[in-house]
N, C-alpha and C positions, 0 to 999 in steps of 0.2 A: 417534299424535302424530308431529310431524316429528322425524326422527332426527338423529344428530349430524351427519350430512352433509347431511341435509335442510337443516340450518342453513346449511351452506356451499353449498347447491345453487343459490341465487339463482333461484328460480322466480318471476320477476316477471310481471305481467300482460301486459306488452308487451316485446318484445325490445329496443326502444330504451331502455326504462327500465333493462334489465339492462346494456346496453352503457355507459350513463352511469355505472353503478356501478363497472365494471371500468376504473378509471383507473389511471394510474401511481402509484407510491408517492409521488412528489414532488408529485402533485396532491392528496394526502391521502385515501388509501383508507379509507373508513369501513365497517368490517365489520359493526358493530352496526346501522347504518342499513340496510345491505343485508338483514340478517336480518329486521329489523322490517318492512321493506317487503314482504318475501316472506311473512311470517306474516300481515300485514294483508291482502295480496292473496288469500291462500288462505281466510281467514275470509270476505272479501267474496264469494268464489265459492262459499261454502257447503261447503267441504271440511272434513270432520270431522278434527280433530287427534287424535293418540293419544300416550300416554305409557306407560312401563313401568318399574316399580321392582322391587326384588328383596329378599326376606327369606330368611334362612337360620337354622336352629336345630339345635343338636346336630350340626353338620356334622363328619363324620369321613371322611377320605380315606385309603385304603389303597393302597400301591403294592407292586410285586413286587421281590424281591431284598433282599439285605442292604446295609448301609452300605459295606462294603468286602469285596473278594474278590481272588482271584488271577487274573492274566491267563491266558486259555486259550492253549494251544499245540497244535500238531498231535499231540504225544505225549499230552497230557492228553485231547484229543478222541478219540483212538483207544484210550485206556486202558479196558479193560472195566469196571474198578471205577468210573471216572468216568461211563461210559455208564449204569451202573445208577443212579448218583446223579442223572443227568439225567432218567432215566425217573421216578424217585421225585419229583423236583422238579416234573415235569410234572403228576403226580397230586396232589401236595401242595406247591404252590409256597411258597417262603419269602416272607413279607410283612413290611412295615414301615409304621408310621403316618407319613404325611406331614403331615396336618393333623388336629387333634383339638380338639373342644370349641368350635367357632366359632358365634357367633350375632350377629345384627344385622340392620340394614335400610339400604338405600340408596334413598331416595325420588326420584321424578322431580324434576329441578331441583337435585339435590345432586351434589357432586363428592367422591369418596372417594379419599384418598391412602393407599396401602399401602406401609409401610416395614418393612424387615428386612434382615438381613445376607444375602449370597449363600448360597443353599442352605437358607434358613429356611422356604421354602414360598410365597414371594410369587407366583411364576409359577403354581403350582398353584392358589392361591386365586383368581387372576384367571381361570384357565381354567374352574374349577368355576362361578364366578359367570357366566361366558359360556356355560355349558352345554356345555363341551367335556370330555367325560368318558371318551372311548374308551380313552385311554392308561393308565387307572388300573384297578387290580384291583377296587376297590369304592368306592362313594361312598354313605355312609350319612347319615341325617339328613333334615330337611325343608328343601327349597328351593322357594320359590314366586316366580313372576314375576307380581306382583299376584295374580290368582286362577288363573293358569295353572300347570300342572305342567311340569316339565322335559320330559316326554315329549310333551306337546302343543306346546310351543315348538319342539322338534326336528322334529316332523312338519309343522307348518303355519306357524310364524312364525320359522323359523331366521334369516331375513334381518334381523330386528329386533334381534338380539343378535350382538355381534361381539367377537372377540378379535384384537387386533393384536399379532403376535409381535415379539420384540426383534430378530430377524434380518431383514435386508432382502434378500429373495430375489425377484427379478423376472426376466422374460425379458430377457436382456442386450441383445438387438438392437433391442428396442422403444425408441422415444424417450420422453421424459418426458411429453409431451402425449398420445401414443398410449396410454400406460399409464393415465393418469388419466381420459381420455375414455372408455376402454373400461368402466371401473367405473361411471362416471356413466351411460353408455348402457344397460347391462343392468339397472341399478337405478332407471331413470327411472320415475316414477309415471305412471299413465294421464292424470291431470290435470296438464298442464304449462303451463296458463295462457297459451295463445297461442304456445307454442314447439313446434317440431317436435322429434322425439327427437334429431336431429343437432344442432340449435341448442341444445337443452338441455344435451347432453353437452359441447359446445364452450364454452358459457357457464360451466358449472360448473367445467370444467377451467381456464379463464382466470381465474376468480375465485380458485380455490385456489392457482394458480401465482402470482398477484399477492400473495395473502395471505402466502404462504411464500417469496416472493422467488425463484421458479423461472422467471420469464418469460425470462431470458437463456439458459436451458438447455432450453427447450421442445422444440427440434429435436435435442437431443443424445441419443445412445443412453445407456441407463442403465448398461450395461457390467457387468463383474464382475471377478473377480481377474485375468482374462487380457485381456478386451476393454476397451480404454480407454474410459471413459465419465465420468459425473459424479463429483464428489467423495463421500467417505463421508458428510459432513454433508448434502449435497444428496440423496443416495440415501435417507437417513433421512426427509428432508422429502417425497420422492416417496412413501414408504410411508405417511406421515401423510395426504397428499393422497388417495391411493388409498382409504384406509380411510374418510376423510370423504366421498368421492364415493359410497360405497356406501350412505349414508343408513340409519342404524340408530337405534334408541331407547335401547339400552343398549350401551355400548362399554367394553371393558377394554383399556387401553394398557399394554403390558409394557415398562418402561424405555424409553419413547419418546423421551427426550431424549439418548440415548447418541450421542455424536459431534457434538452441537450445542453451540455456544458459549452462554454464560449469557444473552445478550440474545435470541438466537433461541429458546432454550428458554423464556424468560419470555413471549415473544410467542406461542409455541405454546400454553402453558397459559392465557394470557389469552384466546386464541381459543376454547379449550375452555370457559372460564368464560362467555364471551359466548354461545356456542352453547347451553350448558346452561341459562342463565338465560332466554334469549329463546325457545328451542324446547322447554323443559321436558324436557331429556334426562337420562339417568342415566349418569354418567361415573365410571369407576374407573381410577385411574392408579397404577402403581408407578414410583417414581423413585429414583435414587441421587444423592447430593450435591445435594439440593434447597436452593436459597437461601431466605432468609427471605421475600422478596417473593413468590416462587413458592409457598411454603408457605401464605401468608396467603390465597391464592385458593381454598383447599379448605374445604369445610364440615365434613367428617369425616376422621378418620385412623384407620387400623388398624395397630397395631404387632404384628409377628409375631416370636416368639422360638422358634426351633427347632420349628416346627410348632404352637405354642400361641399363643393370642390374649392378648397382654399388655395390650392396650388397644383399645377400639373406641368411638368417640364423637366429640363435637365437637372440631375441630382446635384451637380456641382454649382448650380446657381441658386438653389433653394434657400440656403442659409442667408446669402446676401439679400435675397428678395425680401425676406421677413425682417431683416435688420433695417433695410431701407424703408420698410413699411412702418417702422417705429418700435420694434421689439428687439431686445437684446438677449443673448444666451447667458446662462449662469456660468460661473467659473468652472472650467474643465467639463462643461456639458457637451455631450456628443451632438452631432448634427441631428441625428434621428430623434434624440430626446428633446432637443430644442424645437424641432418641427411639431412634435406632438404637444409639447408644453404650450406652444402658441395657441392651441385650440382649447386650452384649459384656463378658464378665467382666474383660477386661484393659483396657477403655476407660472403664467407668463409674466415677463418683466418688461413693462413699457418704458421707453426712454422719455425723458422729460422734454418733450417738444410741444410747441404750441398747436400744431395742426391736430385735428381730431383723429383718433385712431379707430380702425374698425374693431368692433367689440363682439358683435353677434355673428353667427354663421352666415347669415344672409349678407352682412356687410363685408365679411372676408371674401365671399364668392363674388360680390359685385366689384370689390377692389381688384381682384385678380382678372376679372373679365375686362376691365378698363385699362389694365396695365399693359406695358410693352411685352411682358412675359406671356400674358394671355393672348395677345395678338400673334406672337410668334407660334404659340401652340395651335391656334386656329389655322394659321398659314401652313404649318407642318401637316396638320390633319387633312386639310383640303388638297394639298399637293399630293400626298400619298394616295388619297382616295381617287383623285383624278388619274394618277399613274395606273392604279389597279384597274379602273374601269376601262381604260384605253388599252390595257395589255391583254389582248385576246389570245396571244400566243402563250402567255403565262397560264391562262385558264386551261388551255388545251394540254399544256405540259403537266399541269397539276392533275388533271383527270387521268392522263395517261400514266402518271406515276402511281396514282391510286389503283388503277386497274392492274398495273404490273405487279403490285404487291398482293393482290387477291389470289387466293388459292385457285386451283384449276376448276373446282366445282362450286366455287363461291359466286354468288350473284354479283355482277359487276357494280351495281349501284347500292350494294349493301354496305352499311357502316362496319360490318364485321369482315375481317380479312380472311379468316379461317372458314373452311367449309363446315356445313352442319355436322358431317361425320367427324371431322377433326375436333370441333367444339364438343360433341357428345363424348368422344373418347377421352379427351382431356378432363372434362367435368366428371366423368365416371371414375377415372383414376383418382381425382381429388376426393370424390365422395367415398371411395373405398378407403383412402387414407384417413378420412374423418371417422369412419366406422371403426377402423383399427385403433385410432387414437382414443376412441370412446369405448373401448372394450368392456369397461365396467358396466356401462349402460346396457350393452347387448347381452352380457352375461346375466344381469339381473332380469332382463326380459325373458331370456330362455329359462332361467330358474323359476320365474313366475309361472310360465306356461307348464313346466313340469309339475309344480305344486298344484296348479289348477287341475291338471289331468289326473293327478293322484287323488285329490279331494273329490272331484266329480266321479271318478271311477269307483272309489271305495264307498261313496255315498250310495251308489246303485250297484254295488258289487254283485256280480253274477246274477243279474236279473233273470228270474225264472221264465221258462217258456210257457207262461200262463197268460190267459186273457186279462187277469187282474193287473199284470205288469205292463199292459199296453201303454197306459198314460205315463208310466215311469220312463219307458223307452222314448216316448215322444218328448218328454221333458229333457232327457239327456241330449237328444238330437237338437232340440231348440237351443239349449245352452251352448252346445258346441259351435253353433253359428253365431249366436248372440254375443259370445265372448269376443269375437273379432271386432264387432262394432264398438263394444265398450272399451276395449284396449286402444282402438284407433283414436279415440277422443283425446288421449293423453299426448298426442303429437302436436296439438295446436300451439302450445307455448313455444316449442322448439322452432316451428315454422315462422312464427312472428319474430323470434330473436335473430334469425338469419336474414330477414328481409332487407335490412340496411346494407348488408354485404352484397346481396344480389342486385340491389338497385345501383350501387356504386359501380359494379362490374358491367352492368348493362349500359350505364352512361359512358363508361370508358370504351365501349365497343369491344368488350372481350368475348361475350357470347350472348345468345338469346336467353332470356330468363327461363323460358319453357324448357330449355335444355337441362337446367338444374333439376326441374321437376322430373324429366325423363330419367336423368341419372339417379335421382333419389329413388325412383320406382324400380329401376332395373337392379341397382345394387341391393335394394331391400328385398327383392324377390327370393334370393337364396335363403336369407334369414327367415323370411315369412314361411317359406316351404319347410324349413327345418323345424320351426316352432309348431307349424301345423302338423307335421309328421309326428313330432314328439307328443304333443297334446292329443291329437287325434288317435294315435296308436295306443297311448295309455288308456284313454277312455274306451276305445273299441275293445281292447283286450280285457280290461278289468270288468266292464259291464257285461261282456259276453254277447256282443252283437253278432249278427249272422256270420258264421264261419265260412265265408266264401271269398276267395281272392278277388273275384270280380266285384262283389259288393263292397269289399273294403276299399278298393282303389277308387270306385265311384264315390264312396263316402269321403275319402281323402281328397278327391278332386273338388267336390263341392265345398268342403271345409276350407281348403287352400284358396280356391278362387274367390270365395266369399270374403276371406280375410284380405286379399289383395284389393277386392272391390271396395270394401269398407274403408281401407286406408286411402284409396283414391277419392272417395266421397268426402271424408272429413278434411283431407288436404285441400280439395277444391273449395270446401266451405271456408277454410282459413284464407285461401288465395283470393276469394272474392270479397272478404270483409276488410274494413279499414282498421278496426280495433279488435283486440283480443277478447274483450268483454262481450262484444256483439257475436263473435264467432262461438264463444262458449255458450251463450244463450241459445243460438240456433242449433248448436250441437246437442244441447240438452233436450230441446224439443224434437229433434230428429231421433234421438235414442228412444224417447217415449213413443213416437209414431211407429218406429220399426218394431218395438217390442209388442205394442198393442195390436198392430195390424199385420202380424205375420200369419195368424190363423191359429196359433196355439193358445195364447192368453185369452183372446176374444174370438169365439167361434163365429163363423160367417152368419149364422142365424141370429146372433145377438148383436150384430152391428147395426147402427142406425144408418139410414140411407144417405144422410148428409155427409158422412165421413167414410162410407164404404169404398169410395174411389181411392182412398189411401192404400188399400191392399194392392191395387194394380200398379202403383208406382213404388212399391216397397220391394227392393231386391231380396230381402231376407225371406219374403213370402215364397218366392220361386225356389230359393235355395232350400227352404224348409220342406217344400213339397217334394223336391228332388231326393233329399236324404230319407224322408219318410217313406216314399214309394219304393226306394231302393231297399230299405230295411224290411218293410212289411210285405213285400210281394212274395217272399218265400216263408213267411212266418205264419205258423198255425198254432195258436195258443190254446192250451188245454184249459177248459173251463172248470174252475174249482167252486163256483157258486151258482149251482143250478137252482132254478125256481120252477115249481115249489120244492122245498126240501125240509126235513125235520122229522121228529118222531111220528108225527101224524101221517107222513107220506113215505113210510118205510117200504111199502110194497108198490110204489108208483114206478112205472117204467120210463125209460128215457124218451120214449115216443110222446110222453105227456109232460116232459120237462123242457125248459128252454134256458139258455145261458143269459144272464143279465147284462152281458157286455154288448155294446152296440155292434151290429153286424152278425149277431148269432142267428142260427137257423134252428127252428124247433126240431128236436129229435137228434141233434148233432152235439157231440161232447166237446168239440173244438171249434174255434172261431178263426176264420181266415183273416190274416192281416190285411190283405188287399181289400176285402169287403169292409173291414173296420175303418180304414182310412177313407174309403169311398163314401161311406155313410156319415162319418164323423166330420171329415174335412173336405169332401169332394175331391180327393186326390186320386190319381190313377198313374200306374207305372208307364203308361203310353205317353205321358207328358214329360217323362224324364229328360230327354234330350231337347225337347222344346223349351223346358225350363232352363236348361243350361245355355241354350242359345239366347234366351232373354237375358240371363246373367251376363253373357258376353256383350249383348247390346248395351246393358246398363254400364258395363265396364268401359265400353267405347265412349259412352256419353260422359261418365265421370272423369275419365282420363282426358277427354276433349275439353271439358270445363276446367279441369286442373291446369292443363297446358295453356288454354286461352287466357284464364284470369291471372295466371302467373306471369304471362307475357305482357298483358295490358295493365294490370293493377299493380304497378311497381311503386306507387306513391306511398309515403309513410303518413301515419297519423300526425296531424299538425301539432307542433310543439309551440306553446305560447311564448312569444318574445316580449310580452308585456309583464309588468310587475303587478302581482295580485296582492290584495290586502284582505284581512279578516273582515267578514261582514259585521256591520255595527260600528266600524271605525271610519273616520273621514279620510277620503283621498287627499284632502287638502294638506294633511300632515306630510305628505310626500311631495309637496309642490316644489321643494328645493332639493329633492332627493338626488338629482343629478350632480349636485355639488356637495352632497353630504359626504363628509369624511375627507374632503380634499382641503388640505391645509396649505396656506401660502408658504412658500419656501422661506424657512427661517433657519438661522444657524443652529444646528443641532450639536450634540456632544462631539467634541473633537478628541480623537484618541491621541494619546501621547504619553500617558503614564507608563511606567516600566512594567507594571504587572496587572494593570486593569482593575485594581481594587478601588472601589468607590466608597468613601466614608459618608459623603454627603447624601442624605436621604436614604441610606441603607437601612432596611428593616430586617432582612434576613442575614444571619451570620454563618450559616452552614455551608461548607465547601464540599462540593462533589468531586471525587477523583476516581480515576481508573488506571490500572497498571497491568501491562503485559497481557492484554486481551487477545485471545485467539479464538477463532470460530471455525469449526469444520462441519460439513454436512456430507451425508452419504448420497451418492448418485445412484440412479436406477441400475447401472451396470455393475454396481458393487464397489466402485472406486470411491475415494474420499477427496473432497475438494475443500481447500482452505479459502475462506472468504475474508478473514481478518488475520493479520500477522503482527503480533506484538505491539499493539497500539496502547499508548499511555497518554494521559493528559489530565486536566482538571478544569472546573468551571467555578469561578468566584461569584458570590452574590454581587449584584450590581454590575455585572459584566455581560457583554454581548459577544458570544463566540461563534464564528462562522466555521462550518464543516464543509470543506470544498474538495473537489476532485472531478475527474472526468466521469462520464456516464459508465456505470458498471464498476466503479472503484470501491464500492462498499459503504457509501455514506448512509443510505437508509438502513443497511444491515447493521452498521455500528449504532445508529440511533435505537434500533430495536433491541440490540444486545444491552445497551446502557439502560434502556427503560424496562428491561426484563420482559420483553414481549416476544421472545423466540419460543417456538413450540416444537422445533425439530433441530437436530444437530447437537454438537457438543461445544460448550463455551468453557474456556479456561481463562484464568486471570482473576483479578479482584476488582471490586467496586466498593467504594467507601464513602461515608459521610463523616467528615472530620476525622478521617483515619480509622473509623470504626465501622462495624458491620452495618449494612443497610437495615432500617427498621422493617418490621414485618409488613407494615402498610405502606411501603415505599411507593407503590403504584398509585395509592390514594393521595399521597403527598406531592405527586408530580403531575404535570399536564403534558399531553402529547397531541400535537396538531399534525394529523397525517396529511400526506400529499393530496389524497383524494378527500374532497369535502363531503363526508358521509353524514347526511342528516335525514330526518323524517321530512319528506318534501312538503307535507301539508301543514306542518307546524309554522307558527309565526316566529320571527326572530326573538322576540321577548320570551315566548313560550319555550323555545329551545334553550335559552340561557337560564331561565328560571327552573326548568326541569333539571338541568345540571346542578344548579345551586341547591335545590331541595334534596337531591339524592346523594350529592358528593360532599357537601358540607355537613359537619356533625349535627345530629338531631338536637343537640343542646342549643344550637343557634336559633333564636326566635325567627319565625317566618317573616316578620316585618323587617328584620335586619337583613335577611337573605334578599328580599325584594328590593330593599334600598341599595344593596351592593350590586344587584343585577342592573338597576338603573344607572349606577355609577359605571359599570362595565360597558353599558350601551353608549354612554357619553364618551368613555375612553376610546372605544372602538369606532367612533363616528357612525353609530348605527341608530341614534335616537330617532331621527326622522323616518327610519325604516323599521322601527320596533314592531309595527303591526303588519309588516310585509310577510308574505308566505315565502319560506326559505327556498322552495323549489323553483320559484320564479325569479330569483335574484340573479344579477350578473356575477361574473367571475370574482371581481374584487370584493363585492359585498358578501358573497358566500365564504370567501377566505376570511374576511373579518368576523363573520359569524362563527367560523370554526375556532378562531382564536378566542372570541368572546365566550364560547361554551367552555373552553378550558380555563379561562380566567375566572369564570363564575364559580368554579370549584375551589378557588383560593389555594392554588398549589403553593405549599410552604417551601419546598426545596428547590425545584427546578422546573423549567418549561422547555420541552423539546418541540421543535418545529421542523417538519420535513418539506423543504422547498415551498415556503410560504409565498414566494413571488412568482412561481411558475405559472405561465399563461397570462400574466398581467402586463399592461403597458408600463412604460418607465415611470410615469407619475403615480400610478397605482402602487407600483413596487416601492417607490419612495415613501408613499403614505404608510405602507405596511411596516417598512423597516424603521421609519421615524417613530412609528407607534411602538415598536419593539424597543427602540432606544429609550423612549420615555419610561417604559416599564422597567428596563434595566436601571435607569437612573433612580427609580423608586426602590431599588434594592432587589429586584427579581434576577435570579440567575437564568440565563437563556443560552441554549445551544441549538443552532438551526443550520440546516443545509441550505445552500443557495446556489443558483445557476445564473450565469451571465450578468453579474452585477456591474453596474456602471462604476466609474472611479469614485464619484461622490457617494454612491451607495456603499461601496466597499469600505470607504474611510469611516463610515459610521461604526463599524465593528471594532472591538477592542483586541480581539485575538483571533487567530485562524488555525485550524487543524486541517492540513492538506494531505490527502491520500492519493495514491496512485493505484492502478489495477492490481488486484490481489490483496487489497486492504492493507497496504504498507504505508507507513508514515513517511512523508517527505519533509514536512515542516510542522512544528507546533510552537507557537509563541506569539508575542505581541506584534501588532502591525507597526506601531509607532506613528508619529505624526506624518500624515500623508504617505503611510506605508513605508517609511524610510527604514525601519528595522527589518522588515521583510525583504526589501530590495537589497539592503546591504548583505543579508545572509546569502542570497543567491549570487550576487555579484562577487562576493569574497570567495565563493566556492567554484568559480569557473564559468558562470553563466554570462551571457552577453549583457551589457548594460541596458537598463530600461530607458527608453526614449522619454523625453520630457512630456510629450503629449500622449504617451501610451498608458493604457489602463493597467494598473498593477495586477488586477485580478486576471486579466487576459495574459499578461506577461508571464506570471508564474506558471500558468498552465502550459504556455507555449514552451518555456525553457525545460520543463520536465518531460516533454514529449507526449502531452495529453492529446487525445484525438484518435480518430479511427485509423489513420495511416501514418501519423507522425511518430517519431521516436527520438530519443536523446542518446547521445554517446556517453553521457554521464549517468551512472547509476545513482540517482538522487536518494534512494532509500539507504544505500550503503554510506553515502555522504552524511546523511542525517545521523545514522547510528554512530559514526566516528566524530561527530561535530561537538564542539563545546556546548552548543545550545541544547543538544540532547542530554548531555551530562547535567547541565543546569536544570533542565526540566525534571530529571530524576531527583535532584537535590531539593527542588522546590516541592515536589510531591512528598518527599520524606519529611521536609520541614512542616508541611501541612499536617501530615499524619502525627508528627511528634507533638505539635501544639494541640491538635484536636484530641489526642488520646489523654491529654492532661485535663480535659474537661469532661463533664458528663456526656454520655452518649445521647444521640437524638432519640427521644422517647417515641414509642409507638402511640400515635394519637388515638388509634382505634383499638378498643378492647374486643371488638367483634369483627367478623369478616368484612362487613359492609358498614358504611357510615350511618345508615338509617335502619331501623327495624324492618322486618319483613312486611309487616302490615302497612307501614308508610310506603314501602316500595310498591306494593300492589295498588294502593290508592292512587299514587301518582301515575303509574303505568296504565291503570284503567282510565284515568282522566285523559291521558295522551291518546290511548287507543280509541276511546270514544270520539274524541275530536277528529282523529284521523279518519275513522269510518264516516262520520257525519259530513266531512268535507270531500270524501271520495264518492261523489255523487254518481259517477258512471258505474262504479262497481255495485253500489247499493241498488241503483235503479235496475241494472241487469239482473241482480239477484231477485228483487221483488217481481220483476216482469216474468222471470222464469217460474217462480212459484205460482203466480196468478195464472199465467197462460198454461202451465203444466197441469195445475189443478182443474182448471176449466176443461182442458182437453181430455183428461182422464175421466172426469165426471161425465162429460158429454158422451164419451165413448161407451160408458156403461149405463146410459140413460134408460135403456130398454130392460133393465133388470126386473125379473119377476120373482115371486116366491115359489121357486122350483129348485130342483137339484142343480140345474144349470145356473140358475140365478145365484145360488149359494156359492158355487165355484167362481162365478164372475165377481162376486163381492170379495172373495179371497184374493183374486188377482187385482182387483181395484186397490186393495191395500198393498199388495206386493209391488205395484208400480211405483209406490212412494219410495221404496227402497232403490228402485232403478233411478228415480229422479235424484237420489242423493249423490250419485256419481258426478254429474256435472256441477251440482251445488258445491260439493267438496272440492272439486278441481278449482272452482272460482275462488273459494275462500283461502286456498293455499297460496295464491299469488301474493296478496298483501301480507299474509303471515310470513312467507319466506323473505319478503322485502324487509319487514321489521326485524326478523331474526338475523338477517345479514348485517343490519346496523348494530345489533347486539354483538355479533361475533367479531365484527371489524373494529368497532370503536368502544362500545360501552362495557363489554365484559373485561377487556384488558385494563380498563380504568377502575374496575371493581365498583361499578356504579350500583348494581343490583344483582340478585341471584337469578339463575335461570328458572327456578321454580316460580318466582314472582312474575317473570315474563310470561310463562305458560298460563299461569292462573289469570293474569290480567288480560291476555289475548282471548281466553275463553269467555271471560266476563264481558269484554268489549264486543265480541262477535255474537254472543248468544242472544241478546235482545233483538237484534236485527233478524237473526234466523228464526226466532220465535215469532216475530212479526210476520215474516215471510210464510212460515208454516201455518200461522193463523189465517192469513189471507187464502192460502192454499185450502185449508179446511173449509172455509166459508163457501168457496166456489166448487168444492169437490164433494162434500159429504152428502148434501141433499140432492145434488145432481145425480149422484150414483145410486140414489134410492135407498140409502141407509135409514134405519128407523130412528125417528126423532127422540124416542125415549132413552136411547143410549148415547146421545150426542155429547153429553158432558164427559163421560168416561172416554169416549173416542177422541174428544179434543185433548184430553190429558195425554193420551198416547201420541197423537199426531202433532198437536200444537206445541207440546212441551218436551216430552221424552224423546221424540224423534229428532228434533233439532239438536238436543243435547247429545244424542248418539253420533250424528254425522259430524257435528262440530268437533267433538273431542277426538274421534277416531281419525279424522282428517288432519288435525293439528298434531296429534301424537305421531302419525307417520311422517309428517313434514318435519318433525323435530328430530328424527332418528338419523338423518343423513345430511352430510354437507359435502359436495354441492347439492342444490335442490333438484337437478335434472333427473337423477335416478329415483327421486322421491315419488314422482308421478307414477313410475312403474311399480314401486312398492305399494303405493296407495291403491293402485288398481288391483294389485294382488289381494290385499286385505279385503277391499270392498267387494270384489268379485267372489271371493270365498264366502262372504256373508250372503251375497245374492244366491250363490249355489246352495248354501246350507239352509236357505229360507224354506220353511215348510210349504210354501206355495208350490214348490216343485215336488211332485208326489214321489215319495221314496218307497223302497221295497218294504219298509217296516209296516 
């Protein structure tokens, strides 16, 4: 049957018909008509439709781990007792039930809504129904997709079932249209009814972008946290479009309306309803804060209570079921909110009846199983399953439909409908677009190779044709090959960052994962060839290697192929590892092995027999022999140091002299290069093409491993779903954490005053106002775009103001402008405190809670709040007072029971509370900004957050926050609303009034339809102004506002505020310095935080220490045969030199946590003027250096004496190796990581600097 996206695919019989349907929203886009035309066209063409339902019985899902545990530290990791426990847990892992006792059916043409509190198991339920089982320990029970088993679906029909995750992860440099067109292209069916594959993909993408209002962003990069791209709501819509373009029969949507305004969310679910009805799809959706109109679109609802099924059945009967069970909804509470509230002990409202009510999750599940509704659900499930098992014709039709969609050369039982060639071509085009979008990274790499070529070439500039320069030439050739290996290690972070995308596409049946590796290799070949040509050509010409075209091209061939080979090796290493730290450790050991056992650093005669075999599996060895034999076969070096010579041998003849260079023949003044390499390295020119053939064999092996592990190792590192706590604290403190922060529904502040001013409890008296704000930014094509258009308003102390509008209306932009957090564009207009200029430390006197909860993941909740209080409150405030206030904030935020919990392990609501607590701990005097504090929360959690904000406002705090999809009761908590439409234009600013009567009167009096009694005013106002992707209004509400008496009154109120305020003293600058605390205090607190972060990041520290110990032992063992000879002296020089080589992977490892900390500083802490960047850099060095010194000390212990260095100089050597060396690579790596944002190009810059240091090292013999 046509899949969810087949519905959106617009496969009409003629392209002209399709184009007629892709009209602008103002011309009336009719999605249902498009779908019906498509379905009719397919029926007329004789294409067999297919559909797929799902039944599940006695479903039981088991996960690994306990509900709570202690955070690992490096000490706990190295503790032998804990190591024994880890081994025991590997053999007998602790398990816990995630879901238990689920049964039901979702038929084709039905939509199931899944409701539950965060952590109740909604995502797990959706994943299991989407046949996504790999991340769970066990899945028991019977699940059938019509008559197919989960194993059959996974093997042959994976693309017909889809799980769309909550997080929006995409390739950031791809544009919106490129992302959607790619999914449509690789999932296009064989019968496209007159459309080519390209036309089909473009048509599908255009239709979906029109449906979801993305046409204006089609050429905009998607972006990420660092690269500027589309907004959060637009990114969510891109995720929806990509999933729909993939054409499936059964789709699970996990919290797909997060970040969308209520109008856009309603349009999205309406589109799903239409697609489900017309194309007979099976649609499963989990939503938070679902409005009544949205809820009514679903056929069935599943209510989950702590992993138990509290209800499964018709959506229109669920409300009555729980009412009859003994619970009643709150006033004007939506059905979805009521169903979720029933599963919350502190939110449900029991009726006063004598019969005992179910209280626990098990009791609710048992009550449903024994009820008439439960019996009807079982009958429905059994009847559908019996129908499917008896419908043999349906199975045949389904298989025929699948085969008919497969491309000509696609395997008929493959879950991928496109052929391998089509997959490869599409993925290659996408990879080409990714490279074009990341041109800066490519350019930095090219410039790096140019600099390396210039540095290396000038270091050995015009090497003389003398025997004394033989080792210089060998050093040049060695580095030319070794450079490719070192540069390839920098690709490991990028490969791990894209793995979640590849995994998702593989699960959707878009393409084989190994195809992505093939595309990455092929698209990278021209870039690699160009960099090899530039670098190799510069080195070859500057050094003055053999001036023969044949020898140059052979040299270039070996340099280029070695570079391709090394990229394949390190990519395969990343593909086979589960974690980045493991891959970096193995990469470091590989680099050491390749450098030592190439034949240049350690001659064959100096190798110990235990490790000699490493030369035979080292591809650089064969490449080095190839370039050496190619260069030296025609080289005859003039000997400048004959032996004996001097004043006493003035009359000696050449027949009695010999050259001191290896390979010299007595009586000859020159040394043959071929003889030199034969005696020094056992290299001969006759092995040239044999060596190249071996390199080709290595290439086939590495590419085979890369493709194999990319295909089979698609799992991600497990993310803990348990709450972690600081070691040394009791887990008992969190015994009631599930209920922490949940307050029983109590009447909160009712709005109704005319101006929202609160005298009661008000502590702050300063009024923030803004007038005629406009904001313009410059686009890449040179045009200017206006994001805010003449916005004015004010925020009183003690008031709670909502900033609302559809996605992309400019809400976050306005918050950033008001908070003075814009770094690009031009802002005009004025912002005042009491009608006077903002104080210099305005950012320090305000709090800003961003939409993304950016925190140091290893810090505890109390540590995060205390860190903010120590650095953002004035230094004159005593520490005891700060700690007391932090404890007060923990109680206010409902975080006391979680005060010792690790922030990175918290759920969505608790992380959001932590974000608010961090800003409150700073004691903002003027204003608190919040950007979508309820996004991603269920209705009860959202209520808790808004009720908490209400209490803060009632204590005198001025609060301005953006909010999406508020329920009516949530909306009524606010005093005032500022409503924007697209373009940043004001539609309304003013009081809500009691039950939003003032707001409703404004719209009603200006020509809007009346608001129905049961309608949510927040949804009503967005609906009447035409908010949403395809909606529009015949009334220009911005013009209505500008001419309205309310707008005039707003200007008068602002002028009155300014007049009163200017008669009073201006708000004083609280800080006489740039930051609240002195630089020394900043460094101390940052060092404490950094030290704790490192101590708790056990995987990182363990990998670092292992690399030091293993690397030191490996290098020491390799030089174990050192003797007191000339060769032994050179070997000792290289033994020290290898330490510099080891610094490359060590530096790469330390940059990862450094960049993560710096991101927190750039995103949240610097705009808050918490501390200076110099304090951050200093603290990072001080926090990192002790561990690096420890690692280098361990390195020294296993390396120094093993390499046969003299014991008498051990102290001085330790000072260099154990102290100075870690100081060197720590500072240089962090310095380079500090120079660029985003961090991706940093690894290229870092390699440039470190490789230059390696090249300039005296261990490489120079001409001097």
